[in-house]
N, C-alpha and C positions, 0 to 999 in steps of 0.2 A: 632305416637310417635315422629317423627322428628319435627313436628310442635310444639308439646308440649315443647320439649327441646329448640327449638329456642326461643319460647316466654319466657321460664324460664330464658334463658341467657340474653335476652333483658331486662327483668324486673330486674334481678340482676345487670345489668350494670347501669340501670337508678338509682337503689337504691344506687349504689356505687358512683354516682355523675358524671359518664362519659357518653358521648353521642356517640352512634355508627354511627351517620350520620354527624358528624362535618366535617370530611375530605372527600371531594368529588373529583372525577376525573376532573371535570371542573375547580377546583381550582388549578390544577397542569399543568405545561407545561414543560415537560422534554426535554431539548435540549442543544446542545453544544453552549454556548454563544460566545466562542472565542477559537481559537487554535493558538498558537504561537510557531514557531520553526519547527523542522524536525520530521515528524511522524515516529513512529516505523514501522519496516518492509519495509522501502523504498528500491526499487530495480530498478527503471527506471526513466530516464530523458526525458524531451522534452523542447524545448526553442523557444520562439518567439523573433527573433532578432530585430524586429522593436519596439514592445511594451516593450521589456526587461523583459519578464515574464518567469520564470523558473517553470516548472511543474514537480512534483515528484510523481510518482505512487507507491502505496504500494501493498503488496501481498494480502491484503484483500479488494481491490477495492476502497480505498480512493485516492484522488488526492489533493496534496497540491500545491498551487500557491503562488509564491514569486515574488512580483513586486517592483516597485520603492518606495523609501521613506518608507521602512519598511512595506509596505502594503502586506497583505497576507490573504488567505482564504483557508478553508478546504472544499472540495467537497466529498460527500459520495454517492456511488451508492447504489441502493436498494438491490442488490444481492452481496453477498460476493464472488467475482470472481477475480482471478488474471488477470493482464494485459499482453496481447501479444504485442500490438503496441500502441504507444502514439505519436500523432503528432498535431501540431498547424496548423491552417490556418492563416498565419502570418497577423497581424494587423487587423484581422476581429473579434476578440473576440470569436472565436470558437475553440474548442479542440475536437479531435477525439480519442476515446479509443476503442481498440478491446480487447474483453475478451477472456478467454480460451474456451468459448462456441461459439465463432465466431459471437458475437454480436457487431455491430459497434454503439457505443454511441456517440451522438453529445451533447457536453456541451456548454451552453451559459455562457461565463465567465462574461459578464456584468451583467446578471441577477442571476448568481451563481446557475444555475439549470441544470438538465438534460432535454434537449429539445425533443429528439427523440432517438429511438433505431431501428436499421435496422438489421434484422436477415438474415445472409448470409447462404446459403445452404451447402457450402463445407467448408473444413478445410482451413482457411486463413493462408498462409505462408509468405505473404509480402503485404505491403500497402504503397502507395506513393500518395501524394497530389500534384497536379499541383498548385503551389502557386499563379500564376497570374489569376486563375479562380477557379471554384469550381468543377473540375473533380477529381475523385479518381480512381487510378488503384489498383485493388485487385488481387493478385495471389493466387492460391490455390494449394492443394497437388496433383491434377491431371494434373498440368502443364498448366492450362487455366488462362487467364487474363480477368477479367471483368471490365468494365468501369461503374462507378457510378457518379451521379451528385447530388450535395447538393444544395438545394434551401435555400438561406440565410434568406428569410423572414420567412418561416415556419420551417426551420432547418430540413426538411425531406429529406431523401435520395431516389433517384430514379434510377432504373437500366436502362442504355442506351442499345441500340440495338447493338452497336459496341462491338466486343469482339475479343480475339486472342486465338483460340483453340490450344491445344498442337500439333495437326496434322498439323496446318498451320505454326507454328513457326519452327517445326522440319522437316516437310515434310513427305510424305507417304512412307518412306523407309522401314517400317516394322521392323526396328532394335529394339530389345528388350531393354528397359530402366528400370533400377532397381527402380529409384525414379524420378517421374515427377515434383516434387515440384518446384514452382517458389520462389526463395530465395530473389531476389532483382529486382526491377523495377526502373530504373534510367533514367529520361529524359536527353537527351544529351545537355550539356551546349551550348548556342548560337543557339540551334535548338529544344527547349523544346516542341514546338507544332508540330514538324515534325517527330522526331525520339525518340524512347526510347530503352534503352538497357535492355535486359532480361537475367538474370543470373539464371540458374537452379541448382538444388542440385547436379547433376552429373558433374557440371563444364562447361556445355555448355553455351556459351555466344553468344547471337544473337542480332543484331541491327535490329530493326523493323521500317519500314517506315509506319507512321500512315495513311497518305493520300492514299498511294498506297496499303496499307494493305498486306504487304509481307515482308519477311526477306531479307535484302540486304547484310548482312555480318554475317559470322559465324566463331567462334573461340572457343578455350577451349575444353572442353570435356575430356574424359579419353584417355590418350595416351597408346596405346597397346604396352606394353613392358614387358619382363620377370621379374618377381619378384616385380612388382609395387604393392604397397598397395592401397587399396581402400580409397579414400578421398572424402569428401563432402565439399561443399562451406558453410562457416560459416559467412563470412563478406565480404564486398566490398565497395569501394568508388571511385569516380573520383579523379584523380591526375593531372588534367590539366584544366585550365579555358576554353579551347575550346573543351573539350570532346574528346580528341584524345588518352587518356591514362587512363586505369582502373587498380586498384590494388585489387586483390582478395586474401582473406585469407581462408585457408582450415582447416579441422579437424585434419589433419596430422601435422599442424604447419608450412606448407609451405606458403610463400607469393609470388605470381607470378604477374608479370606486363604484361598486354596485350596492344597492339596498336590497337586503333579503328579508322577507317577513319572518319575524321572531315568533316564539311560541304563543305569545299573547295576541299577536295579530292574525294568526291562522284560525279563523272562525268558520271556515267552510267545512261542510259535512263531507269528510273524506271516505265515508263508508259507502256512498252511492257509487254506482257503476258509470255514472255520467262523467264526461270530461269536465273536470273542475279546476284544471291548472290555469294559473294566471300567467300572462306573457307581458314582459316589459323589456324592450330591446335596448333602450338608451341607458347609459351609465348615469349615476347621480352626479359625479364630478370627476375631474381629472387633476393629476399632479404634474406640474411642469418643472422638472428638475434638470433639464438639459440633456437627458439621455436620448430623447427623440431627435433633437437637432443633430447630434453626433452619431445617430443610428447605432446606439449601443443597446443590445438586448439586456433585459432585466433578468439576471441570473438567479437572484434570491431576494425574498422579502421576509422580514420578521417583524413582529409587533410585540412590544413590551407594554403590558398594562400596569398602570399605576393609578393615581387619582386623575381626575379629568384634565388637569393642567399639565401633567408630567408624562402622559402616555407618549410613546415614541415608536416611529416606524423606521426600520433599518432597511436600506436599499443598497444592493450590490450589483454592479454591472458585470457583463461577461468578461472573463479573464483574457480572451484573445483579442481584445481591443485596447487601444492606447488613449488614455484620458487622464486628466489631473483629478477628477472627482468621480472615480469609479464607485466609491463607498460613501454614502451620505446618510445622515440621521436627521429625521424630520420630527419636530415637536407636533404631536397629534392633538390639535385643539379642535374639537368638533364644533365649537361655537364660532370660531373664526377660521374657517377652512380657506377663505380667499387669501389670507395673509400667511404665507408659509415661512416658518422659522426653521432653518436647516443648518447643518454643520457638515462640511466636507472633510473627510479624513484623508490626509495626505500620507500615503504609504509608499515605501520604496519599490513596490512591485504590485502587479495586479493580483487579485485574490480569487480563489476558486470556491471557498465556502466560508460560512460564519456561523457562530453559535454564541448564545448568551448563557453563561454559567454562573453559579453562586459559590461563594467560599468565604473564608475568613483568614486573617493574618495574625501573626503572633502579637503585633503591637496593638491591633484592633480586633477584639473578639466578636464584635457585632458582624452580622451578615453583610457581605459585599457582593455586588454583581460585577461581572467582567464580560466584556465583549471580546471574543476571540476571532481572529481573522486568519485564515490559512492561505499563505502566499502560494503563488504558482510554483516557486522553487521548493516548496515543502516546509518553509519556515513558518512559525506561528507568531503572530503579533497580538498583543493584548492591550486593551484600554480599560481604565477604571470607568465603569458605566455611571457611577455616581457623579464623576466629574463631567461626563457628557451631559447628563441631566441638568447639572448646575449651570453649565455653559448655555444650554438652550433656554433655560428660564431667565437668565440674567444677561443674555447677549444684547437685548434691546435697552438695557439700562445705561445710565451715565458712566458707570465703572464696570464694564463687562470683565469677567474672569479671563484668564489666559486659555488659549486653545489646548485641549488635552493632548498629550503626547503618547505615542505608542511605546510599548516595551516588548522587545524581542525575547521570547522564551528560549533559554539556552542552559547549558550545563555550567558547572562551576569553572570549567576551563576558560582561560583567557580568550579574547576574541581573535588573537593572533593564531596563525596556522601552526600545527604541530609539524615540525620538519625532521625530528628524530625522536625515537622512543626506545626504551629498554624495559624489560620485565625481568626482575631479579627475585629469586626465591631464597628463603633462609631456612635451611633444613634444621638448624639448631633451635629455632624458636618453637614454642609449644602452642598448640591450639587450645589449651586449657586455660587461657586467659579469661579475664572477667567479661564474658560474652554480654551479660546484661548491661554493663556499663558501656560496652562498645556499641550496642544497638541504640542506647539512649543518646550517645554522641552523634550517631548517624542520623537520628530523627531530628536533631537540631539544625540540620542543613535545610535551607529554604527549599520548599518543593518547587517543581517545574511550573505549576500553575499558581504562580505568585508574582506580584508586582514589586516585591521587595528586592533590594540589591543583593546579588549573589556574593555574599561574603561569609567567611567561616573563621572562627577563632580557634586556632590550634596552639594556644599558649602553652598547654601542658606537655607538648612533645619534648622528649628528653633523649631520644636515641633510636637506633635502628634494631637493636637487639631483640625487641619483642615484636617486630614487624615480620609477619609470615611472607607476604608478597609485597614487594616494593615496585612501584611503577614510576619511571622517570620520563619526562617529556621535555624536549628542547623545542623552542618556538622561533618563529620568524623574526621576532623583535629582540632576540638574544637572551630571553628568559629561560631558566631551567627550573622546573617544578618537580617536587617530590610528592608522591601520593601513596597512601596506604591502600593497596588493592586486595587486602584480605577479605574485606566485606564487599559485596557486589557494588554498592555505591561508593565510589572512590572518595577517600577522605584526604584533603590536602594537609601536608605536613609542614613544609616550608618552601620558600622560593628564593632563587638566586638570580639577580638581574646583573648580567655581566657588564663590566665597565670597559671603557675604551682603554687603549694602551697607556695613555697619560693619566688615567683615573679621573678625568674631568667630567665625564658624562657616561651614560649608558652606551654600549656599543651599537645597539640597534641592528646588528647583523645576525642573520639566521644561524642557528646551531645546526650543523650538518652531520655531525658524528659525535657519539658518546661511548665511553667505556667506564663501567663501574663494577667494583668488587666489594662485597660487604665484609670480607675477612680482613682485607688490607685497609679498609676505610679510605679508598682512593677513588677520585672521580676525574676523568680526563674528558675534555670537550674540545671540538674543533669547529670553527665557524666558516662562513663564506669567504672571508678575506684571507684565510690561511693561518689565523691565529689559533694556537693550541694553548689551552689553560689546564694546569694540573692542580686540582684542589685536594688538600689533605684535611680530613675532619678532626675535630678535637676529641679527646677521650670521652667516652660516655660515663655518666649522663651529662647531656647538654644543660646549659642554663635554661630556665623556664621563662625567659622573656619572650616577647612576641615573635613567633616563628616566621612571620611574614616580613620581618625587617630585611631590607635589601642590603646587598654588599656594597655599601657606600664608602667613599674615601679611598685611601690607598689599599689596593688589594693585598699587598704584601704584609700589611699590619694585621690582617685577619681579625677585624673588629666584628665580624659576623658571629652570632651566638653559637654556630655550629662549625664554622670554618676556621681552621688553624692557620693555614697558609695557602697562597695562590702563586703559582709560577707560570710565566708566559714565555712562549717562544714562537717565532714566526717561520712558516714554511711557504713554499711556492705553490700557489693555487688553492682553490677551495678544498677543504678537507672532506674526503669521502669515506675513509676507513681508518680505524684506530685499533691497535692491539698491543698488549702488554706482556712481556716475558718477566714473570715474577722472580725467577731464579737469578737472572742477570741484572734485573732492574732497568731493562731497556724498553723503550716505547717506540713502536713502528707506526708511522703515519703515512697514508697514501692520499694523494691529491687528485683533483680532476684533470690536471695537466700531465699526469704520468710520473710525478715525482714521488720517490720513496725516501723518507727521512727517518733516521735512527737517532733517538734522543735518550740521553741519560737522565733518569727521573730526578735523582738527588741534586745534581748540579744544574738541571735544566739547560744542558748544553747539547749542541748538535754534533753527533759523532760523524755522520756522513749523510750526503744527500745524492741520490742517483735518479736520473730520468730514464724511463722506459720508452723505447721507440716502438710505435705500433702503426700498422698500416691503416687502421680504421679509427679506433678510439682507444687512447692510452689511459683513460681514467681508471685508477686503482680502486676496485670495489671491495677487495678482501685481502687480508694479510694474515699469515699464520706462521708461528715459530714451531720448529720441529727438530728433535735430536735424531739423527739418521746414521745408521751403521751399514756400510756397503763394502764388501770384500776386505774387511779388516780395517777400514778407515772410518773414523767417526767424524761427522760433520754437523754443525749447528746450522740448520737451514732457515731461510726466510722465504716462504712460498707466496707468490704474488698472482692474483687473478685480476685481469683488466676487463673493462666494460665490453670489449668485443670478443669475449670468451677465450682469450689467450691465457696460458698458464706458464709461469717461469719460476725457476729455483735459483735463489741467490745465496751466497755465503753470508751468514749473519754477521760475522766479524768485520768483513771488508766491503760487502755489498757487491762483490764481483759475481758475474753470471757463471754458473757452473756448467752450462750447456752452450752449444753453439746457436741454438734457436729456441723459439717459443713453441709450445704445443697448443694447437687450436683445431676445432672441427673444420670439416670441409665447407659446410654451410654455416656461417656464423650468425649468431643472434645475440641480443643483449644478455649479458651474464647477470645473474641475480645472487648467487650464493656459492661459497666454496667451503669444504670441510674435509679434514683429514680423518680417514677411517683406519683404525688400528685394531678393531675387534673389542675395544674397551670403551665404546661410546657411552655405555650406561654408567661406568665408573667415572669417566671424565665429566659427563654431564652432572653427576651427583656431586662432584667436587666443587661445582659452581665456580670454576676458574676458566671461563671461556677463552679460548685462544692460547691457553697455557701449553707448554711443550710436553709432548709425550716422550718417554725415555724408551726408545726401541732398542737401545744398545744393552739393556739389562736382561736380555734373554727372554722376552715375551714369546710364548710358544703356544701352540695349539694343544688339543688334548692328546695328540699322538707324539708330542715332543718336538714337532717341527716348528721353526720360528714363523711368526705371522708376518706376511708381507704387508707393508703399508700401502693403502690405496688413497686416491684423491677423488673426492666427489665434486663435480661442477654442475650446477643447475643453471640453465639459460631459458629464454622465453619459449624456444621451440623444442628443446630436448634436454635430457640429463645424461651425464657421462660419468663413468667410473674408470679412472686411469690407474695404471701401476706407477706408484711414486718413484720406484727405482728407475723406470724408463723416463719419467718426467725429468729427473735429475740429469740423465744422460742426453736429454733433448730428443728422445725417441718416443713417437706416439704409439702407445699400446692401449687400446680401449678394451677393458675387461667386460664392462657391461654398458649398455646404451638403451635409452628409451626415448623414442620420438613421440611428441605430443600431437594431438589432432588439430582440428581447425581453431580451437580456442587456445590462446596463448597463456602461458604461465606468467604470473606477475609477482609471485612471492614464494619463497621456499625456505625451509629450515628443517633441522633434525630434532628428534625428541627421543626420550628413553621410556620404555614401558617397564614393568617389574621384571620382565624376562629378557628383553632385547631392545634394540633401537630401531627407529623407523624414520622415514622421510615424509614431510608434509609438503604438499604442493597445492597452491591456490591458483585457480584459473579465472580469467576475466569474466566468464559466464557465471561465476559464483560456485563452481564445483570445487570440492575439496577431495584430494586423493591422499591415501596413506600407502606408501610403498616400502617394501622391505629393503634392508641394506645387507650386502652390497648389490643384490641381484636386481633391484629396482622392479620387482614383480608387484603387481597390484594386490593389496591386502583388503582394502575397504575404500569405498567412496560414497559421497553424498553431496548434496547441493545446499548452500545457504544463500538465500536471496540478499542478505545484508552484505555479503562479500562480493557482490558483482562490482567489477572495476570499470571506472570510466577515466580515461587519461585526462590529466589537467590541461587547461588552456595554455596557450603560449605565454611565457614570462610570468607564470603563476605556479604556486605550490600545489602539490596533490592534496585533495580534500580529505583523503583517508590516510590513516597511519596504522600499520600492523606490526606487532611484535609478539614473541612467544616466550614461554618459560621453558626450562630444560625438560620438564615432564609433560609437555604437550598442551599447555593452556594458552590459547590464542586470545589476544585483545585487539579489537579494532575500534579506533576512535575516529568518528567522522566530524571534523571541525569541532564546533561547540554544540552539536546537536544530539549525538547518540554514542553510546558505548555498547559494544557487543562482545561478550565473553563466550568463547567456544571451547569445549573440552573434548579431547580425543580419548580420554581414559574414563574408567568407571569410578574414579575417586570422587567422593562427594563431601568429604569432611571439610575441604577448603571453602565450600560454599554452604556453610551450615546455617546461614541466616536467610536462605532463599524463601523458606516457607512464610516467614513474617513479612518480607518485602513484596512478595508476589500475590498476597491475599487481598485483592481489591474489593471483593464483595463481603459485606458484613451481614451475616445471617440474623443477628440480633435486631437489625433495623427493619426486617421484613414484617410488614403489617399482617395481622391475621385476617384483615378484611379481604385481602386478595387471595381467594381460594379458587383453584382450578375447578370448573364444573365437571363432575364425573357422571358417566352414563352407566346405569345399571344394565345387566344383561337383558332382562325382560323389557325394560324401558327402551333400550337401544333397538330391539326388534320392532317395537311399535313406533319408534321415532319420537318418543316423548321423553323429555328430560325432567328429572325429579330431584335433582340435587339442590341443596340449600346454599345460597350465597349469603355470607355474613354482610352486615351493613357496613358501609364505607364511612369512616369517621375522619373528617377533616383531611381527606386525601385530595391531592391536586392533580389536575391535568395540565396540558400545555396551554390550553385556551382559557382556563378559569378554574375556580375552586368550587366544590360542591359543599355548600353550607346549609344553613337552616332557612334559606330564603323561600319565599312562597313559590318562586318560579322553578325551584329545584325539584326534579322528579324523584320518585321513590325508586332508587337504583336497584334495590333488591328485587322488587316486583318486576321491574322493567327487564332486568337481565334474565330472570326466570322465563319471562315471556319470549325474549329473544332466542333462548335455547330451543324452544318449541317451534318458533317461526323459521329459524334457519335450517331445522331438520326436515322440513317439508318443502317440496318443490312448489314455487310460486307461479311457475309457468309450465304446468304439466303437458299442455298441448304441444308446446315447442319441443319438449323433451321427447315426446312420442314421435313427433315428426322427424326429429334428428335421428332417432333410432331407426325409423323406417328408411331414411335416406342411406343409412349405413348398411342396410341389408341388400345383398346383390339381387335377390329374387324380385324386389319391388322396384318399379320405375315410376316415380311420382309424376314425372313430366311427360305428358303425351305430346308427340310431335304435331298431332292434329290440332292441339290447342293454340298453336302459333299461326296466325293468319297474316300472310304477307302477299295478298293478291294484288293484282293491278288496280289502280284507282278507279278505272271505268267499270270494273266488275263489282266494286263494293258500293253498297247503298250509302247515301249521304247521312252522316250522323256526327255527333260530337266526338272530339278527340278524347279517347280514354287512356292513351298511353301514360299521361302523368299520374293517373290513379293506380298504375301497377306498382307493385313493390319491386323495384329494380334490383335491390340487394338479394331478395329471395330468388328472383328469376335468374340472376347471374349464377348464384350458387347451384340452382337446379341444373342449369345448362352445363356447368363445370362437372357436376356429378354424373350427368348423363353422358358427357363426353368421355369421362374416365371409364364408365362402364362399357362404352363402345370399344375403347382401346383394349380393355381386358378381354372382351369377347373376341376381338381380332387376334390377340396374342394366343388365346386358347385354340382358335381355329387354325393357327399357323404352326402347330406342334409337329414334329417329325412323323412321317407316315408309319415308322416302325412301332410307334407307341399308340397308334390309332386303333389297331385291331383289337388288342385286349380291352381298350377303353370303350370301344363300340359295344362289346358284349355286355360290359357293366352298364353302359348307358341305356341299352334296351331294357334291362330290368328296372333301372331307375325310372325310365319313362313310363313303364307300366304302372309302377307304384304312384307316380305323379298323376297319371290319368285316372287311377282309381279314386283318388281323393280330390279330383277336380282341378289339378294344377296343370299348366301347359307343359308339354314335353320339351326336350332339348332342341329338337328340330323346329318346333313351333317358336321357341325363344329365338333361335337363330334367324328364322324367317322374319320375326318381328323386328329384330335388330337390323336386318338388311333393309326392310321397308323403311324403318326409321332413318337409317343412314341415307337412303335415297331421297326421302322427303327433306332431310336436313340440307342435303346438297342442292335440292331444288329451291328451297327457301333462300339459301345463300345466293343463288343465281338471281332470284327475284329481288333480293336486297341490292345486289349490284345494279340491276335494272332500274330500281327506284333511285339509286344515287345518280345514275346517268340521266334519268328524266328530271331529277331535281336540278342538275347542272344545266340542262337544256332550258328549263323554265327560268332559271336565274339569268341566263343569257338573253332569253326572250323578254324578260321583264326589264333588263337594262336597255334593250333596243326600244321597247315601248316607252320607257322613261325619257330617252333622248328625243324620240319623236314628239312626245308631249311637250317637252321643253322648247323644241323648235316651233311647234304650233303656237305655244303661248308667246314666244318671242315675236313671231310674225303678227299675232293679234295685237300685241302692245304697240308694235311699230305702225300698224294700220291705224290704230286709234290716235296716235300722235300726229300722223299726217292729216287725218280728217279734222 
């Protein structure tokens, strides 16, 4: 039955003149052609100070890179996972990202691809890269530090033998620690290859000597005092170029400063095996900035080193709190710490991250520093750091400077929302224009990372004839902007600010619909008040005066340099749809209140106005003119689609309804798109006359000579329908094809043409994009774009995103003034010929030869000895200080060669052997007889030795032993049917074991049974001890009350005597 139906459908399709195999998956290439701006969901920064590349990570796993000269590229991970850590290997074109699943991704920036993924076994809580080589410190939630090595050639990560276990950094004191997590790993400035500072979640700060593999200094930790609240470390940074001072922020809002011994102060002989670590619990000083009183956790700390008077500390509070001073900058004066000079930055929203970057402007070629703050909404705010420094230095003088103001990083688009957009292609223009001049013009646009005003001089614009792709945007303030979209970075051409009806001022009303055709040089716009404006452009070339001059004064005089005339006409209700019949010169306008108005363009007169009655919503979302021939009668139709998915056919001349009722689905949903299908979608799209009438009366026929029946495509949120137009005219509902959507709603739809056929584009709220064939609506190809995820606007506000498409399937999404996403569905690449130059953020020429990846030879690798030569570092900088020719600067070449050999050898071989033994099933390290839980009266009096036990090791052994017991139990409970053949094999195995002195399986089971019984017995003894302890506590209370009574009686007797 299914085969018969399929053949019948195919036969009917061929008879109708449509081919079901025209659109093929290989004809399509769904990809993001270009991304410009700041992606939505941004929440983390990383910065390469040498290459001047800013990385912005999003919550869904995307990474945006912003480089010099407006270069930028968007990287997308295969999995949608949020980022925990993001760090560059400076000047090497490599970026490391740690996901919430503890995967370490290595991104090759030069090739713009994910090179490798390393799966870390534990919960990663901190990550630090040694910038002068390719070693990575990883701290986990158990308090251990692992050393990894990145091979630059293959971009693969290798685990080194060197490690720092929690027991080694804290010692075997047996003290119970609530949280072992390593929060920060900071190489000590001027001694990066010798010492690292470890900061744990409980506040413990440990200075670790790498070569000696031991802790040499301890401070911090929880101070035991009455009434002290629990606090955890949330942020930390160095506050000294020599590594002698550390600033630590806590969840309680406290900011404490600790003194760390520098290289010159460490004179203790670290080569001895004796315990030589110094302990200092109290901090040196505190910073009172008001965070503690408001209980705001310190989310981030950054320190900027300058001269002694201008060093600054940047403090940022947690974004989930409400306060007026979440971000503060403190003048760091080591001589006068008691007097704090600070500046509170008043931002419109809380921030989630901050970064200090350097750059330069066109007006000022000297180096400038910028403070970037990433808002909770994903917007980026920038401050001129020089102005912050100036304010802090002069704030106490008689004439202090003004408080620095923030600048919001945005595109060239106006701050007003885009309410309507059109993407128009010009097939007559040639791509062989002067590309070099075009690129040079594009580079004159101020970059995103700039504090300069976003302005662009387009004085030389003289017409549309040379524009390949034209992008029009209507805005909420009544402005209409024209952009050259041929280049990925949109170039502004000119702007029209619509005037009010009396030409006294700008209208200020949102543009809700537009229609433009580059052949007729005609623009029609409709606004929220129902005003329709018809613009006719002057013959090209235009005058070369300022293209951004507004349409001032009388609109009918046409004093704009490109506008010849403007005609206005008012209709009822906000305009939703506009379409133009070029053969008759009639303009159809549909409003939100269900009114359909037919206007004569030349005279700007209203021919008729008709209101559509609808049960749910009468808003007219689409209008189409069509020449229709049926049973020998020719009719000029005006097809109407309303918001509630109803379809109606009107007589174009009179506006009369041709049928008795409207066609609509049984389950209605919001209508999005309507299109007439006549089998010539490709030709009609290529003509670039959207909405123009097709002439079906001129004998359009299929390949077999039969006439093509006209079809009507209607796309709604929940389904897509293809109706027979002949039946729609008669008011009869005949669904030729139908496709219901899944749980995700469709929010945008349009048609496109490929070189061989036409297709339907559907966008869903989850970000999925589908390509379906016409008219069958069968799925051809699908993918998901995270930038296209849709979030409905708030009440009484405009949608944040605007989407439109070209006839050949190029989609443009603009999200307010933050980002532009260009998606292509075809494999055509000539229209984005400038992508290579704009997406190359990494500059190979800047890579210093000093940074060479250490390579391991085959023979040396087997021996664990590294013999590669590292070139000297010349004037290279790290985040904490510069390596110059000072006396305190170590010989980096010799140090790193030594590190290679140190990290290749296990520094705790006994622990490694013990861990391997625990992993073997045959060995049971913990003997149940080693645990004595006898009654108190049976034990001799002795000192309590429980605190001296290593509770962490004991707990791990118990857990391991418990797991082995479970495994033995599972093995003993296998079905009886499998026991017989296993018993035969077990006998032979037991004989072999006995021969070599190993216990047999039966003996192992017996040992396990005895161990289990002893464990049960000891548990009972523990319960008995708990009961006795409770009894003793009650007895002690009774003795205490008796003693109080005796004392009270004694005092009473003394008073009486």
